[in-house]
N, C-alpha and C positions, 0 to 999 in steps of 0.2 A: 913103394910110396907110402909116407907116413899118413896115419889116421887123421882125418881133419876133426879138430876138437873144439875150435874157438870160432866165433864171430866177433868182430870188432865194429862198435858203433861210434861213429863220430857225431857229436851231438854240439853243433855250432850255433850258440845262442846269442842273444843281444849284448851281453856283458862279459861272457866267458867262452872258452872253447874247451870241450870235454872229449874224452876218449874212454869209453866202457867196453871191457871184454866180457862177453857171455860164453857160457858153456852150452852144451846141447840140451841141459834141463832148464835153461833160461835163468841161470843163477850168475850173479856177478863174480868174475874171477879178479879182476883189477880194474882200477879207474884212476885218471889223472885229469886234473883241472887247472886252468890259468886263466885270469882276467886280461883283457885288453883294454885299449884307450878308447874313451869316448870323447868325441870332439862336438863342440857347440859354436859354431862360428858366428851365428847370429840367433836372435830370439826365435825360438820354433823350428830352428835347423839342427839336425842330428846327422853326424857323419862317421864313419869308420875309415880305417886304413886297411884296404883289402889285402895289401901285402902283408902287413902285420897279422891279420886274422891267419893268413896262410902259414906264416912261420910259427905262430903260437899253436896253431892246430896241429902241425907237423911235430912240434916239440911234446906236446902232450899225447899224441899217437906213438912216438917212440917211448915215453915214459911208460904208457900202458902195457906196452908189449915186450918191454925190455927182458922180462924173466921168461917170455915164452919161446918155443921153437917156432920159427916164422912158417916153416912148413907145415904146421898143424893149424894154421888159421885158414878157414874155409872161405872167408869172404869179408869184405867191409860194406857196411851200410851207412848212409848219410841222413841225418835229420837236422834241419837249420831253422833258424830265424827267416820268417817269411818276408817277401816283398822288398827286402833290401836289395838295392840295385848296384851292380858292377859293371863298369865298362873297361875293356883291356885292350891292348895292342897284340893283334894276332900274331906278329912276328917275335916280338920281344917278349910277351907274356906279362908285360908291366902295366899296372893299372894307369888309366889315362885320367883319372879324376878320383877324388875320395868317394867311397861307397856312399850313396845316399840311403839312409836307414829308414825301416818302415815307419818309425815314430815321426820323421821329418814331415813339416807342414809347409814347406817352401812352395808348393804347387797348389795351395788352397784356392788362390785367386784363379788360376788356369782352370781349375775344375768347375768354380762358378761361371766362368766364361763358357765353358762347353755345356754346362746346363742351359745357359742363356740361349744357347744355339739349338737346344733340343735334343742333346746327345744322352741325358740321363736314361730315358726308357730304352734306348738302343743298347746302351751299355749293360743295362740290367738284363735285357732279353738275351743278349748274345753271351755274356760272360757271368752273370748270376751275381755280380757285384753292384754296390753302390758306387756311383761316381764320386770318388773321394781320393784326397792326396795320399791316403794310406797305401795305396797300391802302387805298382812299379810303373805303369804305363806313362803317368804324367811325369814322374820322376826322370824317366829316360828322354821324354820329349824336351823337359827343362834342360837336361844335360846337354843335349845335341842344339838345342836353340841358343844357349849361352856360350858354347865353346866351338867356334867355327873349325878349329883344327880337328876336333873329334868328328864334328859332322863331316869334313872332307874324307877322313879316314873311314867312317862308317858307309859313305856312298862308295868308296873304292874297295869295300870288302875287307878293310884292314883292322876295323874295330870290331869287337864282339861284346855283346851284352849277355848277362845271365844274372840270376839269382845266385846266393851263395852256394847252393848245392852245385850249380853249373861251374862256378869258379874253381870250387875245391876238386871236382872231378877233373876238370881241365888241367889243374896243377898237377894232381896225383898222377895222371896219366901222360904228363910231360907234353901237354899240347895235342894229344893225338884224339881226344874226344870232346866235342862241344854239344853237351846233351842236357836236358832237364827231365824230370819226370812229370807226369800229368798233374800231380797235385800242386806242386809248385807253380807249373805253368798256369794253373787256373788262378792264381794270386797276381798276375801280372796286369790283368785288365786288358790283356791283348788276345787272349785264347777264347775262341768259341768253344764252350764247354759242351756243345751239343755235338759238334763234328770233331772236336779235339784237335783242331787245327788252328794255327795263328789266323787271326781274322783280318782280311785283306782292307775291308772298309774303315776299321779302327786303325790300323796301321797308316792308311792313306791319310786320314784325318789328322793323325798326330805326326804325320810326315817322319815315320820311323822306318829305315830301310830293312826290308825283311832278312836281308843276307847277315844281318847282326845277331839274329835270333838263334838260339839253340834248337837242335833237333828233339821233338817231344817223344819221350819214350815211356815204357810203362814203370810202375814203381817197384818192380821185381824182375830184373833181368840183369845179365852181365854187360855193363856198359863199357868196360876196358879193364885194364890191369895195371897195377902200379909196382914198381920195384924200389920204392923209396923208403921202406920201413925198416931196412937193416942193411948189414954189409955182406949178407950171405948171397953169394953170385947166383942169379938165375931163378931166385924166388920171385915169382909173379902171383901178386894176390888179386883176385877179382873184385872190382867195385860192383856190387851186384843188387843195390837196393838204395832207393832215396824216397823221401816223403817230407813235406813242410812239418814243423813241429807238432802243430795240433792234430793233423792227420796222422802222423805217426803215433801220437798218444792214443788216439781212437783205435788204430790198429793194435799198438801194444796193449790195450785194455781187453782185447779179444772181441770188439764189437764187430763181428763178421756178419751178423744178421740183421737184416732190415728192422729197424725200430729200436735197435740199441743204441745207447747213448752214453757219453762220458762228460764229466765236468771236472775241469781243472781249477781248483781253489787256490789262486794265487794272489797277487795284487789285486787284480780283478778275477772274474771267472770267466773261462772259455768253454761254452756249451756246444759240443757237436753231436748230432744225431744221424746215424747212418740211414739213409732212405731208399737203398737198393740201386736198381740199375737205370732208373728215371730220375733226372733232376727235378726237384720240387721248386717251383719259382715262388717267391715270398711277396706278399703285399704289405707286409707288417715290419719290414726293416731287417728280417734275418738275411744273411748271406747264403747262397747256394754256391756250393764249392765241389770240386772234384775230391773225393775221400782218398781213393786210390785207383791205379789201374792195375789189374792182376789177372793173367791167364786169358788175355785177350778180351776181358770185359772191364768196363768203367763203372766204378760205384761212386755214388754222390753222397752229399752230407748237407744238412742244414747247419748253420753256425750263428750262435747268438753271443752276445757280449754283455757282461755285467762290469760297469766300470770300477767299482769299489767293493771289494771283499777283504782282502788282508789289511788294506789301507783303513779300515773301519777299527780293527784291533790296535793298529800301530796308533791311530789317533786316540784311542782309549789310554794307551800307554804314554805316548809322547805329547800328545797335545792337552789332554785333561789331567793326565797323571794319576788316574784312579785304579790302574793295575801296573804291577812291577814288571810281569812277563806275559806274553801271550798265552802260555800254559795254565795261568791262573784263571783265565776267563771260564774254562769249563766248570771248575769248582765253585767260582762265584755264581755262574748262571744256574747251576744246580741247586744253589741255596735256597731259591725262592721257587714256588710252584708255577707261577706265570708271572708276566710282566705287570699286572694289575693296570692294564690299558695303556701301558707306556709303549710307543711305536717309533723306531728309528728310521728315518729315510736318509741313507748316507749319499746324498747326491753331492759329494765334494767338488765332483768334476763333471756334474750333470748325471742325467739318467740314460742308460742305454736301452736294449731291448726289453720291452716293446714300445717305450715311450719315446726315445730319441730326442731328449730335450736337454742339449748341451748347457743352456743357461740355467737350468735348475740347480739348486743348492740345497745343502743337507738341513735336516729338522729333525728335533726330538718333539713329539706331541704326546699329550695324555699325562702331563707330570701333575702330581698332587703333593701334599705335605708329606704323605705317606710314601712317595717314591725314594728309593734308595740307589746306592751305587749298584746292587745286585740287579735291581730292575732295569737300570740302563745298560749294563753289561748284557744281560740276557737279551734285551731288545736290539742290542747291536749285532749279538750272533745270529738271532732269528732274522734280522734284515738280509743277511748273506743268503740264507735259506729261501727267504720269500722273493728275492730277486731272482734266483735260480728257478725256483718253480715257475714264476711267470715266463721266463724264456722257454721252458720245457712245455708249457701249456701252449704257447704260440705254435711251437713246432708240432704238437700233436694236431692242433687245428688246422694248421696249413698242409700238413702231409697226409692227414687221416690215418696215420699210423700210430698205434697205440704204444706207450712207452712200457717196455717189457721190465726194465731194470735200470738203474743209474750206477754206472761204474765210476769211481771217483779218484783223484790223485792231486797233488799239490800239498803244500804245507799244512793247511788248515784241516786235512783230513784226520790229523791226530786227535782233533777235538771232537770227542765222542757225543758230547750234548748236541753239537751242530749236526753231526752225521744223523743222529736219532731223530731230531726235529726234521731234517730234510726228508727223511723216510716217511715220517708221520704226515708231512705236507702232501708228498707225492702219491702216497698210498701203493708204493712199490718199494722193492728192497733197494738199498743203497750198499754198494759193495766195494770194500776197501781192499787193494791188492797187498800181496805179502812184498812183492818188489815193486817199490814206489817210482823207480826210474823208468815209468812206462813209455816216454817218448824215446829214448834210447832202445829200449826192448823193441818198440815197433819197428825202429830202423833195422835192428838185427834180425828180427823175423822175416823181414821183407828180403833181405840179403841172403838169409839162410835157406829161405824157400827156393830163391833162383838157382843155387848150386846144389840142391837136394840134401843138405844138412837135415832139413825137416821135410816130410813129403806132402803135408796138405794142411789146411786150415784146422781140420779136427784135431790133428796131432798137436797143433799149437795150442789149441784150447785146453787139452789135457795138461799142457805145461803150466798153465795159468794158475798159480797159488793165491789164494784169498785169505787175507788176515782175518777179515770179520764181514758179516753181512749184517746190516741193521735193518730189522723187519718193522714195518709200520705197526704203531701200537694204539693208533687213534682211528676212529671212524670217520665216515664221509661227513656227518654233520660237524664234527670238530673241525675238519679240513675247511669246509665251506665258511664257518664262522670266522676262522682265523684269517683266511686269504680275504674275505670281505672286509674285515677290520684293517687290515694292512692296505688294501686298496683304497679305503676312505682316507687313510692318513696320506697316501701319495697324492690323491685328488686335492686334498686340501693344500698340500705343498705347491701343487701345480696351479692352484687358484681357479 
């Protein structure tokens, strides 16, 4: 038998499918990526073709492993866009409706109606989530309510539901396994996160047949095997790990200890803090979610959202035209010592945690005749850090768990001014990894653990290489003054 040398991570995102091969040291061996079609049938509606996702994902899988000996692949791990809802025929394996994407707002009115009926506190206490169209539950209800043929199949046990992880596992195992992992299940608004079981009360209210739902498994175990990666007869590769994209990034960042947190700086920011084996329920708009299930234990996280991060820099470039590239902002921001009282509240699409003001709009305040392009650019970058700081502060207040360190990923982590300012605000180290593909790495780690390629979390921690750790260079007085001024600007904006 040949030595197992590789783990393949499937990273199925909102706009593209990727496959990345990692070696036992956690280094990238090969990668392949391809975009797929986005559908917008009505204003606020977003759909995908699940069959196209499968075909594109299979194509990039073959591309990523084409130079490997398939017998040396230890396992496949999956990470995926969360909440996107797929329903397919149990017999034919064909999707019965376009996939309803997490971004889709078609069930907003349904959510409002459920709130009027008093379901919001029930949903929050059972699932840890806010009652919102973002999650899978009302998407699935809408699909059943508006398609009598699918409803009939579902009630006869002939229609299956899953998030993207379930769909891919079902296809890879050629219909043998209908499963999901606990982290993805916790994003459906159908799972009781305390018992880690599908919630009968919610299913009854939404009129969803339980037989449609996948079996909930841990995030690291062998779900089944695939023989679809090549022409070599008899090569069965275990599918051995799965987690939603943000939870996978938390795992890939090595946030294995209670109190550790990661922030992904993308279009917005996704902040997750691991809270251990007890869910922390939020009163300030944070989401309580399952981080992962591992070795018979369930670990939880708090999650908060910053709506506008990378969009701030894009606006400076494309809207104002005061920078040519995102990379320029670092040099420009460093050209002044401070913003001279200029604050940028980037509420282009409202404010997220902890304000939850969807109608708020952006504002620049404190301008004088002495204000320059550099002051505005610096204030824009600082606004990303201020918003992330506020999410992490709420997490600390509600969990009672002190932040140990912030591990970061996403495109903006290349900006060293932003990273240093974030560390100065938080008063803890901000650590940037050497391998920035932390989401895929998390899926690989979970799969590799299940098949014994790695023995335990301490071994994975040793593999984590860090490019740089930004240490706080300011004192507590500076932090308090800076945060107070930012919060005055936000309060002014909110009126």
